[in-house]
C-alpha angles and dihedrals in degrees: 000000000000121000116270090007091284119180131162090251094050091048091049093052092046091048090051090052090047090050090055090051103043106012131273095261091053095058109110134172088246093053091048092048090053089055089058096038093240137115116267091245089067090067095057091074086068106030128033098221143317091292091055090049092049092049089051091051090049091051091049092048094047090049092050092046092048090049091052093046093048092051091048093048097050109126095356133116139174117002091353090059092044092052094045092048093046093048092049089051093048094044092051092049092050095045095043109029095164094047090045089054088052089056088062093057116128109256122223123164097312100143092197090067101039098082097049091044091049091049091052091050091049091053090052089052090048089059089053095052088082088062096050097222118174122218131302088025091061092056090047089051092049089054092046092052094047092046093049096045094044094045094049095045093045093051093043095050091045090055094249094140098049096094094070130068094222110109111250092220090055090050090048090053092050091048089055090049089053092048091050090050092049092048093048091049101037110170117246118244 
């Protein structure tokens, strides 16, 4: 049995927690080893390197986010689905900033991350079914939603909205109203 009960799954979960505490880019094999009271070399029996660990955290985060989004979407369509999906996305990003940052990681051919990333994309497209957008408009709308959600959450968590008296939740709600309006009135090519 591995020292300190180490497994790839346990290391991944601990790295995700650490990412939420200190930031995804600050997670190192050394920092994770300190958390378990072992030498960094002990971790390499379970993960190849820091890139492998980060990919595992990204896969975990994308799975968690997709699970939350799927639960929020159940039985909803149209603006209801859009709002539920957007709120699940925003809530996850605010509760798990390091994991959320991992979700933004550039994907290459890491097979461990492909399925959760694909599931998240499919959920986004499920939201858009209520708007009946043909391709390539649907792909454009997916990108618009991701850009809007990510931009808002990034600015909000960085404190970018603190200098104004307007409530950030009220602005979020209006942004979702505007997205719904845009999706219902998508311009033709």
